[in-house]
BALORO-10461 format. One record per residue (C-alpha): residue number from 1; residue in three letters; chain; x, y, z. Coordinates in nm, 4 decimals. Example, Ala and Ser with C-alpha at 12.3 -4.5 7.8 and 13.67 -1.06 7.14 Angstrom:
BEGIN
+-----+------+------+----------+----------+----------+
: pos : code : unit :       px :       py :       pz :
+-----+------+------+----------+----------+----------+
:   1 :  ala :    A :   1.2300 :  -0.4500 :   0.7800 :
:   2 :  ser :    A :   1.3670 :  -0.1060 :   0.7140 :
+-----+------+------+----------+----------+----------+
***
This chain:
BEGIN
+-----+------+------+----------+----------+----------+
: pos : code : unit :       px :       py :       pz :
+-----+------+------+----------+----------+----------+
:   1 :  unk :    A :   1.7489 :   6.6272 :   6.5992 :
:   2 :  unk :    A :   1.7369 :   6.8784 :   6.8835 :
:   3 :  unk :    A :   1.9801 :   6.6653 :   7.0840 :
:   4 :  unk :    A :   2.2132 :   6.6612 :   6.7841 :
:   5 :  unk :    A :   2.1827 :   7.0386 :   6.7588 :
:   6 :  unk :    A :   2.2487 :   7.0870 :   7.1300 :
:   7 :  unk :    A :   2.5581 :   6.8674 :   7.1083 :
:   8 :  unk :    A :   2.6740 :   7.0139 :   6.7750 :
:   9 :  unk :    A :   2.7009 :   6.6559 :   6.6533 :
:  10 :  unk :    A :   2.9048 :   6.6527 :   6.3318 :
:  11 :  unk :    A :   2.7490 :   6.3176 :   6.2347 :
:  12 :  unk :    A :   2.4313 :   6.5069 :   6.1420 :
:  13 :  unk :    A :   2.5947 :   6.7471 :   5.8962 :
:  14 :  unk :    A :   2.3921 :   6.7244 :   5.5754 :
:  15 :  unk :    A :   2.1100 :   6.5290 :   5.7417 :
:  16 :  unk :    A :   1.8923 :   6.8236 :   5.8385 :
:  17 :  unk :    A :   1.8740 :   7.2024 :   5.8577 :
:  18 :  unk :    A :   1.7484 :   7.3869 :   6.1658 :
:  19 :  unk :    A :   1.5611 :   7.7186 :   6.1465 :
:  20 :  unk :    A :   1.5159 :   7.9575 :   6.4400 :
:  21 :  unk :    A :   1.1876 :   8.1475 :   6.4458 :
:  22 :  unk :    A :   1.3085 :   8.4248 :   6.6756 :
:  23 :  unk :    A :   1.5953 :   8.5234 :   6.4441 :
:  24 :  unk :    A :   1.4503 :   8.4155 :   6.1087 :
:  25 :  unk :    A :   1.7696 :   8.2303 :   6.0094 :
:  26 :  unk :    A :   1.8500 :   7.8668 :   5.9323 :
:  27 :  unk :    A :   2.1696 :   7.6897 :   6.0341 :
:  28 :  unk :    A :   2.3738 :   7.3727 :   6.0177 :
:  29 :  unk :    A :   2.3360 :   7.1264 :   6.3081 :
:  30 :  unk :    A :   2.6880 :   7.2297 :   6.4175 :
:  31 :  unk :    A :   2.6335 :   7.6067 :   6.4183 :
:  32 :  unk :    A :   2.8445 :   7.7726 :   6.6941 :
:  33 :  unk :    A :   2.5672 :   8.0206 :   6.7750 :
:  34 :  unk :    A :   2.3902 :   7.9995 :   7.1113 :
:  35 :  unk :    A :   2.1541 :   7.7040 :   7.1372 :
:  36 :  unk :    A :   1.7898 :   7.8128 :   7.0743 :
:  37 :  unk :    A :   1.4991 :   7.6937 :   7.2871 :
:  38 :  unk :    A :   1.3165 :   7.3848 :   7.1525 :
:  39 :  unk :    A :   0.9916 :   7.5762 :   7.1001 :
:  40 :  unk :    A :   1.1704 :   7.8243 :   6.8727 :
:  41 :  unk :    A :   1.3172 :   7.5793 :   6.6224 :
:  42 :  unk :    A :   1.1855 :   7.4146 :   6.3086 :
:  43 :  unk :    A :   1.3644 :   7.1403 :   6.1183 :
:  44 :  unk :    A :   1.3932 :   7.1031 :   5.7404 :
:  45 :  unk :    A :   1.5366 :   6.8367 :   5.5144 :
:  46 :  unk :    A :   1.7122 :   7.0790 :   5.2791 :
:  47 :  unk :    A :   1.8260 :   7.4400 :   5.2526 :
:  48 :  unk :    A :   1.5731 :   7.4825 :   4.9728 :
:  49 :  unk :    A :   1.2865 :   7.3954 :   5.2094 :
:  50 :  unk :    A :   1.4133 :   7.6442 :   5.4680 :
:  51 :  unk :    A :   1.4426 :   7.9195 :   5.2076 :
:  52 :  unk :    A :   1.0895 :   7.8523 :   5.0814 :
:  53 :  unk :    A :   0.9556 :   7.8757 :   5.4370 :
:  54 :  unk :    A :   1.0843 :   8.2326 :   5.4696 :
:  55 :  unk :    A :   1.4139 :   8.1803 :   5.6569 :
:  56 :  unk :    A :   1.7527 :   8.3230 :   5.5532 :
:  57 :  unk :    A :   2.0955 :   8.1574 :   5.5816 :
:  58 :  unk :    A :   2.3010 :   8.2086 :   5.8975 :
:  59 :  unk :    A :   2.6139 :   8.4190 :   5.8444 :
:  60 :  unk :    A :   2.8104 :   8.2287 :   6.1081 :
:  61 :  unk :    A :   2.7781 :   7.8660 :   5.9980 :
:  62 :  unk :    A :   2.6938 :   7.9463 :   5.6324 :
:  63 :  unk :    A :   2.4597 :   7.6515 :   5.5610 :
:  64 :  unk :    A :   2.4613 :   7.7214 :   5.1864 :
:  65 :  unk :    A :   2.8330 :   7.6515 :   5.1669 :
:  66 :  unk :    A :   2.9421 :   7.2886 :   5.1584 :
:  67 :  unk :    A :   3.2749 :   7.1136 :   5.1350 :
:  68 :  unk :    A :   3.4722 :   7.3878 :   5.3071 :
:  69 :  unk :    A :   3.2996 :   7.6803 :   5.1415 :
:  70 :  unk :    A :   3.2247 :   7.7978 :   4.7896 :
:  71 :  unk :    A :   3.4975 :   7.8265 :   4.5264 :
:  72 :  unk :    A :   3.6851 :   8.1558 :   4.5136 :
:  73 :  unk :    A :   3.5306 :   8.2532 :   4.1791 :
:  74 :  unk :    A :   3.1817 :   8.2413 :   4.3373 :
:  75 :  unk :    A :   3.2451 :   8.4006 :   4.6784 :
:  76 :  unk :    A :   3.1970 :   8.7635 :   4.5736 :
:  77 :  unk :    A :   2.8714 :   8.6903 :   4.3919 :
:  78 :  unk :    A :   2.7256 :   8.5083 :   4.6933 :
:  79 :  unk :    A :   2.8249 :   8.7986 :   4.9175 :
:  80 :  unk :    A :   2.6416 :   9.0433 :   4.6884 :
:  81 :  unk :    A :   2.3324 :   8.8218 :   4.6834 :
:  82 :  unk :    A :   2.3373 :   8.8193 :   5.0642 :
:  83 :  unk :    A :   2.3575 :   9.1989 :   5.0756 :
:  84 :  unk :    A :   2.0680 :   9.2461 :   4.8322 :
:  85 :  unk :    A :   1.8548 :   8.9272 :   4.8247 :
:  86 :  unk :    A :   1.5670 :   9.0858 :   4.6296 :
:  87 :  unk :    A :   1.7831 :   9.1811 :   4.3320 :
:  88 :  unk :    A :   1.7381 :   8.9715 :   4.0159 :
:  89 :  unk :    A :   2.0726 :   8.8599 :   3.8782 :
:  90 :  unk :    A :   2.0567 :   8.7788 :   3.5082 :
:  91 :  unk :    A :   2.3013 :   8.5810 :   3.2971 :
:  92 :  unk :    A :   2.4173 :   8.9128 :   3.1492 :
:  93 :  unk :    A :   2.4952 :   9.0392 :   3.5012 :
:  94 :  unk :    A :   2.7073 :   8.7312 :   3.5636 :
:  95 :  unk :    A :   2.8959 :   8.7671 :   3.2374 :
:  96 :  unk :    A :   2.9659 :   9.1315 :   3.3231 :
:  97 :  unk :    A :   3.1438 :   9.0000 :   3.6341 :
:  98 :  unk :    A :   3.3439 :   8.7542 :   3.4205 :
:  99 :  unk :    A :   3.1491 :   8.4622 :   3.5710 :
: 100 :  unk :    A :   3.0167 :   8.1890 :   3.3422 :
: 101 :  unk :    A :   2.6376 :   8.1437 :   3.4016 :
: 102 :  unk :    A :   2.6632 :   7.7744 :   3.3089 :
: 103 :  unk :    A :   2.9328 :   7.7218 :   3.5690 :
: 104 :  unk :    A :   2.7215 :   7.8961 :   3.8346 :
: 105 :  unk :    A :   2.4140 :   7.6907 :   3.7444 :
: 106 :  unk :    A :   2.6107 :   7.3654 :   3.7586 :
: 107 :  unk :    A :   2.7551 :   7.4492 :   4.1028 :
: 108 :  unk :    A :   2.4124 :   7.5315 :   4.2489 :
: 109 :  unk :    A :   2.2599 :   7.2163 :   4.1044 :
: 110 :  unk :    A :   2.5376 :   7.0023 :   4.2521 :
: 111 :  unk :    A :   2.5362 :   7.1700 :   4.5910 :
: 112 :  unk :    A :   2.1689 :   7.2572 :   4.6439 :
: 113 :  unk :    A :   1.9649 :   7.0700 :   4.3860 :
: 114 :  unk :    A :   1.8493 :   7.3884 :   4.2097 :
: 115 :  unk :    A :   1.9772 :   7.6426 :   3.9584 :
: 116 :  unk :    A :   2.1095 :   7.9834 :   4.0591 :
: 117 :  unk :    A :   1.7942 :   8.1490 :   3.9266 :
: 118 :  unk :    A :   1.5764 :   7.9016 :   4.1201 :
: 119 :  unk :    A :   1.7798 :   7.9861 :   4.4292 :
: 120 :  unk :    A :   1.7111 :   8.3571 :   4.3773 :
: 121 :  unk :    A :   1.3387 :   8.2916 :   4.3320 :
: 122 :  unk :    A :   1.3317 :   8.0771 :   4.6457 :
: 123 :  unk :    A :   1.4854 :   8.3578 :   4.8486 :
: 124 :  unk :    A :   1.2440 :   8.6183 :   4.7146 :
: 125 :  unk :    A :   0.9451 :   8.3893 :   4.7566 :
: 126 :  unk :    A :   1.0592 :   8.2891 :   5.1034 :
: 127 :  unk :    A :   1.0816 :   8.6559 :   5.2017 :
: 128 :  unk :    A :   0.7311 :   8.7174 :   5.0686 :
: 129 :  unk :    A :   0.5894 :   8.4122 :   5.2463 :
: 130 :  unk :    A :   0.7557 :   8.5247 :   5.5656 :
: 131 :  unk :    A :   0.5789 :   8.8600 :   5.5360 :
: 132 :  unk :    A :   0.2453 :   8.6905 :   5.4707 :
: 133 :  unk :    A :   0.2980 :   8.4709 :   5.7747 :
: 134 :  unk :    A :   0.3593 :   8.7837 :   5.9831 :
: 135 :  unk :    A :   0.0344 :   8.9459 :   5.8697 :
: 136 :  unk :    A :   0.1305 :   9.1597 :   5.5676 :
: 137 :  unk :    A :  -0.1260 :   9.1831 :   5.2907 :
: 138 :  unk :    A :  -0.0555 :   9.0120 :   4.9582 :
: 139 :  unk :    A :   0.0369 :   9.3268 :   4.7623 :
: 140 :  unk :    A :   0.2823 :   9.4576 :   5.0200 :
: 141 :  unk :    A :   0.4403 :   9.1153 :   5.0726 :
: 142 :  unk :    A :   0.4959 :   9.0727 :   4.6996 :
: 143 :  unk :    A :   0.6379 :   9.4163 :   4.6190 :
: 144 :  unk :    A :   0.8536 :   9.4480 :   4.9321 :
: 145 :  unk :    A :   1.0147 :   9.1132 :   4.8521 :
: 146 :  unk :    A :   1.1318 :   9.2140 :   4.5071 :
: 147 :  unk :    A :   0.8406 :   9.0999 :   4.2909 :
: 148 :  unk :    A :   0.7620 :   9.3519 :   4.0215 :
: 149 :  unk :    A :   0.4036 :   9.2339 :   3.9763 :
: 150 :  unk :    A :   0.1396 :   9.0405 :   4.1636 :
: 151 :  unk :    A :   0.1137 :   8.8022 :   3.8695 :
: 152 :  unk :    A :   0.4815 :   8.7125 :   3.9052 :
: 153 :  unk :    A :   0.4322 :   8.6446 :   4.2743 :
: 154 :  unk :    A :   0.1232 :   8.4323 :   4.2061 :
: 155 :  unk :    A :   0.3127 :   8.2309 :   3.9455 :
: 156 :  unk :    A :   0.5988 :   8.1650 :   4.1867 :
: 157 :  unk :    A :   0.3573 :   8.0789 :   4.4646 :
: 158 :  unk :    A :   0.1715 :   7.8409 :   4.2361 :
: 159 :  unk :    A :   0.4896 :   7.6529 :   4.1489 :
: 160 :  unk :    A :   0.5599 :   7.5965 :   4.5171 :
: 161 :  unk :    A :   0.2105 :   7.5304 :   4.6521 :
: 162 :  unk :    A :   0.0243 :   7.4124 :   4.3436 :
: 163 :  unk :    A :  -0.2144 :   7.7079 :   4.3308 :
: 164 :  unk :    A :  -0.2341 :   8.0875 :   4.3398 :
: 165 :  unk :    A :  -0.2290 :   8.2784 :   4.6722 :
: 166 :  unk :    A :  -0.5958 :   8.3598 :   4.6663 :
: 167 :  unk :    A :  -0.9302 :   8.2257 :   4.5573 :
: 168 :  unk :    A :  -1.0919 :   8.3145 :   4.2283 :
: 169 :  unk :    A :  -1.4584 :   8.3108 :   4.1379 :
: 170 :  unk :    A :  -1.5931 :   7.9589 :   4.1794 :
: 171 :  unk :    A :  -1.2742 :   7.8459 :   4.3541 :
: 172 :  unk :    A :  -1.2658 :   7.7000 :   4.7039 :
: 173 :  unk :    A :  -1.0057 :   7.8678 :   4.9268 :
: 174 :  unk :    A :  -0.7773 :   7.6307 :   5.1181 :
: 175 :  unk :    A :  -0.5397 :   7.7468 :   5.3884 :
: 176 :  unk :    A :  -0.2000 :   7.5823 :   5.4367 :
: 177 :  unk :    A :   0.0298 :   7.5970 :   5.7393 :
: 178 :  unk :    A :   0.3074 :   7.4045 :   5.9093 :
: 179 :  unk :    A :   0.2584 :   7.2056 :   6.2282 :
: 180 :  unk :    A :   0.5557 :   7.1013 :   6.4395 :
: 181 :  unk :    A :   0.5600 :   6.7480 :   6.5810 :
: 182 :  unk :    A :   0.8181 :   6.5364 :   6.7654 :
: 183 :  unk :    A :   0.8698 :   6.3481 :   6.4369 :
: 184 :  unk :    A :   0.9389 :   6.6590 :   6.2308 :
: 185 :  unk :    A :   0.7357 :   6.9399 :   6.0744 :
: 186 :  unk :    A :   0.4147 :   6.8597 :   5.8869 :
: 187 :  unk :    A :   0.2249 :   7.0542 :   5.6220 :
: 188 :  unk :    A :  -0.1484 :   7.0856 :   5.6846 :
: 189 :  unk :    A :  -0.4267 :   7.2314 :   5.4712 :
: 190 :  unk :    A :  -0.7968 :   7.2872 :   5.5347 :
: 191 :  unk :    A :  -1.1047 :   7.4249 :   5.3666 :
: 192 :  unk :    A :  -1.4200 :   7.5360 :   5.5452 :
: 193 :  unk :    A :  -1.5390 :   7.1735 :   5.5230 :
: 194 :  unk :    A :  -1.2430 :   7.0291 :   5.7105 :
: 195 :  unk :    A :  -0.8782 :   6.9249 :   5.7019 :
: 196 :  unk :    A :  -0.7835 :   6.8009 :   5.3548 :
: 197 :  unk :    A :  -0.4079 :   6.7465 :   5.3951 :
: 198 :  unk :    A :  -0.1609 :   6.6495 :   5.6663 :
: 199 :  unk :    A :   0.1754 :   6.5253 :   5.5418 :
: 200 :  unk :    A :   0.5303 :   6.5240 :   5.6747 :
: 201 :  unk :    A :   0.7181 :   6.8129 :   5.5178 :
: 202 :  unk :    A :   0.9997 :   6.5935 :   5.3892 :
: 203 :  unk :    A :   0.7744 :   6.3430 :   5.2108 :
: 204 :  unk :    A :   0.8779 :   6.3186 :   4.8469 :
: 205 :  unk :    A :   0.5161 :   6.3136 :   4.7291 :
: 206 :  unk :    A :   0.4192 :   6.6316 :   4.9153 :
: 207 :  unk :    A :   0.4068 :   6.8525 :   4.6061 :
: 208 :  unk :    A :   0.2099 :   6.5820 :   4.4216 :
: 209 :  unk :    A :  -0.0370 :   6.5585 :   4.7090 :
: 210 :  unk :    A :  -0.0834 :   6.9357 :   4.7129 :
: 211 :  unk :    A :  -0.1596 :   6.9302 :   4.3407 :
: 212 :  unk :    A :  -0.4064 :   6.6441 :   4.3873 :
: 213 :  unk :    A :  -0.5867 :   6.8339 :   4.6629 :
: 214 :  unk :    A :  -0.6100 :   7.1404 :   4.4423 :
: 215 :  unk :    A :  -0.7412 :   6.9419 :   4.1467 :
: 216 :  unk :    A :  -0.9836 :   6.7267 :   4.3450 :
: 217 :  unk :    A :  -1.1308 :   7.0171 :   4.5439 :
: 218 :  unk :    A :  -1.0794 :   7.2829 :   4.2754 :
: 219 :  unk :    A :  -0.9241 :   7.4992 :   4.5414 :
: 220 :  unk :    A :  -0.6625 :   7.7723 :   4.5586 :
: 221 :  unk :    A :  -0.4076 :   7.7266 :   4.8364 :
: 222 :  unk :    A :  -0.2627 :   8.0123 :   5.0415 :
: 223 :  unk :    A :  -0.0763 :   8.0305 :   5.3741 :
: 224 :  unk :    A :  -0.2753 :   8.1495 :   5.6715 :
: 225 :  unk :    A :  -0.4866 :   8.0478 :   5.9680 :
: 226 :  unk :    A :  -0.8097 :   7.8509 :   5.9966 :
: 227 :  unk :    A :  -1.0131 :   7.7169 :   6.2929 :
: 228 :  unk :    A :  -0.9847 :   7.3612 :   6.1576 :
: 229 :  unk :    A :  -0.6054 :   7.3932 :   6.1511 :
: 230 :  unk :    A :  -0.6008 :   7.5375 :   6.5026 :
: 231 :  unk :    A :  -0.8018 :   7.2402 :   6.6257 :
: 232 :  unk :    A :  -0.5854 :   6.9965 :   6.4312 :
: 233 :  unk :    A :  -0.2692 :   7.1403 :   6.5858 :
: 234 :  unk :    A :  -0.4127 :   7.1083 :   6.9379 :
: 235 :  unk :    A :  -0.5231 :   6.7494 :   6.8795 :
: 236 :  unk :    A :  -0.1905 :   6.6480 :   6.7226 :
: 237 :  unk :    A :  -0.0082 :   6.7942 :   7.0226 :
: 238 :  unk :    A :  -0.2378 :   6.6013 :   7.2604 :
: 239 :  unk :    A :  -0.1861 :   6.2824 :   7.0579 :
: 240 :  unk :    A :   0.1925 :   6.2972 :   7.0868 :
: 241 :  unk :    A :   0.1646 :   6.3875 :   7.4556 :
: 242 :  unk :    A :  -0.0366 :   6.0689 :   7.5139 :
: 243 :  unk :    A :  -0.3572 :   6.2538 :   7.6023 :
: 244 :  unk :    A :  -0.5612 :   6.1732 :   7.2895 :
: 245 :  unk :    A :  -0.6590 :   5.8421 :   7.1317 :
: 246 :  unk :    A :  -0.9196 :   5.9702 :   6.8817 :
: 247 :  unk :    A :  -0.9395 :   6.2786 :   6.6634 :
: 248 :  unk :    A :  -1.2525 :   6.4934 :   6.6347 :
: 249 :  unk :    A :  -1.1357 :   6.7559 :   6.3850 :
: 250 :  unk :    A :  -1.3513 :   6.7761 :   6.0701 :
: 251 :  unk :    A :  -1.2057 :   6.6042 :   5.7624 :
: 252 :  unk :    A :  -1.2550 :   6.6473 :   5.3900 :
: 253 :  unk :    A :  -1.1670 :   6.3111 :   5.2367 :
: 254 :  unk :    A :  -1.1705 :   6.3850 :   4.8659 :
: 255 :  unk :    A :  -1.0950 :   6.0769 :   4.6565 :
: 256 :  unk :    A :  -1.2455 :   5.8130 :   4.4351 :
: 257 :  unk :    A :  -1.5298 :   5.5993 :   4.5685 :
: 258 :  unk :    A :  -1.2856 :   5.3115 :   4.6263 :
: 259 :  unk :    A :  -1.0283 :   5.5336 :   4.7999 :
: 260 :  unk :    A :  -1.2878 :   5.6852 :   5.0300 :
: 261 :  unk :    A :  -1.4118 :   5.3379 :   5.1245 :
: 262 :  unk :    A :  -1.0570 :   5.2366 :   5.2181 :
: 263 :  unk :    A :  -0.9951 :   5.5587 :   5.4118 :
: 264 :  unk :    A :  -1.3221 :   5.5154 :   5.6016 :
: 265 :  unk :    A :  -1.2076 :   5.1667 :   5.7031 :
: 266 :  unk :    A :  -0.8739 :   5.3072 :   5.8203 :
: 267 :  unk :    A :  -1.0650 :   5.5386 :   6.0520 :
: 268 :  unk :    A :  -1.2284 :   5.2325 :   6.2094 :
: 269 :  unk :    A :  -0.8965 :   5.0766 :   6.3192 :
: 270 :  unk :    A :  -0.8864 :   5.1307 :   6.6970 :
: 271 :  unk :    A :  -0.6046 :   5.3213 :   6.8666 :
: 272 :  unk :    A :  -0.3276 :   5.0811 :   6.9617 :
: 273 :  unk :    A :  -0.4439 :   4.8122 :   6.7168 :
: 274 :  unk :    A :  -0.3379 :   4.7231 :   6.3618 :
: 275 :  unk :    A :  -0.4948 :   4.5715 :   6.0517 :
: 276 :  unk :    A :  -0.3784 :   4.4349 :   5.7163 :
: 277 :  unk :    A :  -0.4478 :   4.5068 :   5.3501 :
: 278 :  unk :    A :  -0.6307 :   4.1754 :   5.3212 :
: 279 :  unk :    A :  -0.8534 :   4.2511 :   5.6224 :
: 280 :  unk :    A :  -0.9448 :   4.5926 :   5.4840 :
: 281 :  unk :    A :  -1.0216 :   4.4421 :   5.1424 :
: 282 :  unk :    A :  -1.2613 :   4.1958 :   5.3071 :
: 283 :  unk :    A :  -1.4205 :   4.4715 :   5.5167 :
: 284 :  unk :    A :  -1.5094 :   4.6767 :   5.2070 :
: 285 :  unk :    A :  -1.6371 :   4.3614 :   5.0299 :
: 286 :  unk :    A :  -1.3519 :   4.3540 :   4.7784 :
: 287 :  unk :    A :  -1.1608 :   4.0481 :   4.9053 :
: 288 :  unk :    A :  -0.9345 :   4.0225 :   4.6002 :
: 289 :  unk :    A :  -0.8420 :   4.3905 :   4.5923 :
: 290 :  unk :    A :  -0.5686 :   4.3932 :   4.8574 :
: 291 :  unk :    A :  -0.3150 :   4.5439 :   4.6150 :
: 292 :  unk :    A :  -0.5568 :   4.8232 :   4.5265 :
: 293 :  unk :    A :  -0.6156 :   4.8718 :   4.8989 :
: 294 :  unk :    A :  -0.2394 :   4.9137 :   4.9391 :
: 295 :  unk :    A :  -0.2338 :   5.1844 :   4.6730 :
: 296 :  unk :    A :  -0.5301 :   5.3651 :   4.8309 :
: 297 :  unk :    A :  -0.3587 :   5.3409 :   5.1680 :
: 298 :  unk :    A :  -0.0483 :   5.5031 :   5.0184 :
: 299 :  unk :    A :  -0.2629 :   5.7758 :   4.8601 :
: 300 :  unk :    A :  -0.4021 :   5.8806 :   5.1992 :
: 301 :  unk :    A :  -0.3358 :   6.2549 :   5.2307 :
: 302 :  unk :    A :  -0.4185 :   6.2970 :   5.6010 :
: 303 :  unk :    A :  -0.1464 :   6.1157 :   5.7920 :
: 304 :  unk :    A :  -0.1880 :   6.0131 :   6.1583 :
: 305 :  unk :    A :  -0.5517 :   6.1308 :   6.1756 :
: 306 :  unk :    A :  -0.6500 :   5.8816 :   5.9039 :
: 307 :  unk :    A :  -0.4224 :   5.6126 :   6.0501 :
: 308 :  unk :    A :  -0.2656 :   5.4433 :   5.7491 :
: 309 :  unk :    A :   0.0322 :   5.3713 :   5.9763 :
: 310 :  unk :    A :  -0.1804 :   5.1035 :   6.1486 :
: 311 :  unk :    A :  -0.1789 :   4.8791 :   5.8393 :
: 312 :  unk :    A :   0.0741 :   4.5930 :   5.8317 :
: 313 :  unk :    A :   0.1436 :   4.2989 :   5.6053 :
: 314 :  unk :    A :  -0.0513 :   3.9793 :   5.6608 :
: 315 :  unk :    A :   0.2505 :   3.8406 :   5.8509 :
: 316 :  unk :    A :   0.2368 :   4.1466 :   6.0832 :
: 317 :  unk :    A :   0.5637 :   4.2964 :   5.9582 :
: 318 :  unk :    A :   0.6042 :   4.6652 :   5.8762 :
: 319 :  unk :    A :   0.5528 :   4.7779 :   5.5176 :
: 320 :  unk :    A :   0.5800 :   5.1010 :   5.3228 :
: 321 :  unk :    A :   0.4929 :   5.4370 :   5.4749 :
: 322 :  unk :    A :   0.5179 :   5.7723 :   5.2952 :
: 323 :  unk :    A :   0.6689 :   5.9432 :   5.5986 :
: 324 :  unk :    A :   0.9344 :   5.6719 :   5.6397 :
: 325 :  unk :    A :   0.9281 :   5.3378 :   5.8202 :
: 326 :  unk :    A :   1.1025 :   5.4874 :   6.1235 :
: 327 :  unk :    A :   0.8063 :   5.7206 :   6.1727 :
: 328 :  unk :    A :   0.5587 :   5.4362 :   6.1268 :
: 329 :  unk :    A :   0.7393 :   5.2338 :   6.3930 :
: 330 :  unk :    A :   0.7468 :   5.5343 :   6.6272 :
: 331 :  unk :    A :   0.3725 :   5.6017 :   6.5845 :
: 332 :  unk :    A :   0.2869 :   5.2387 :   6.6545 :
: 333 :  unk :    A :   0.5135 :   5.2369 :   6.9600 :
: 334 :  unk :    A :   0.3514 :   5.5551 :   7.0880 :
: 335 :  unk :    A :   0.0038 :   5.4038 :   7.0561 :
: 336 :  unk :    A :   0.1142 :   5.0848 :   7.2298 :
: 337 :  unk :    A :   0.2737 :   5.2766 :   7.5141 :
: 338 :  unk :    A :   0.6213 :   5.1565 :   7.4183 :
: 339 :  unk :    A :   0.9147 :   5.3922 :   7.4806 :
: 340 :  unk :    A :   1.1208 :   5.3899 :   7.1604 :
+-----+------+------+----------+----------+----------+
***
């Protein structure tokens, strides 16, 4: 993706969005702006993901505008939203501008997969999350980003992360962050007991997995830092650099008894080796449960560290992987010392 960005490759238009940490903006792969350094970029699958991570759209390449730009009837409204992103535009405001709210909603759904009001919330929430990431306290981050109440911010945060931005009485706090890898950004979460989530950010089941973690651990998820996540990030970096073949970071494997038995067996597959669903079923003394083993393998919430990518079909061919088969192939090649 970085090579595509450096070459302004038009073939990658619509495939990914690139965000630049030093400027806080996100761009198209073909943006004419000066090429950022690799360590300063983060890649996203959609503009919605970039907005939710606290980045704002670039004014040069205009990543929110597709197909040659927005229609003329919408241009002025988008310009006003850019000038004042924390303002809440209601349907009445749109009608006062002689703009049909239904028409606006339909355009945003077609172009960005969300309504106009969802787009506004994503921008406000992204601004608040950006402030939290930079060290602001919860109250200041919420109010300075256009939220009129902490409860409104918590509700919005909960819809994105599956839990409120803080721990209540009797609730386990879990910290979530993003970790950059050569195969794309990953979302990681940890409690004091260990890492409980590591998924690729573009996995379709990510929101479901976050909800499952929250329900299973009865935790509240908030962005921040944690020693377990610091260690995880170091070990993931060493793994991709070819300097680590085993992980030592603490894990919190919260699942059913059957799932945990399968996950424990995954951890026993040596680096550079593979197994099969049938072999794992025999190892846990459930020889006829290979389909259930496949489901438990797919439900693994800690990718790479709990190496579900090392499981193949009985005929040794590749099979499903939540992060995409291309990533599974790349991970296996890396562990075998093959340059893919």
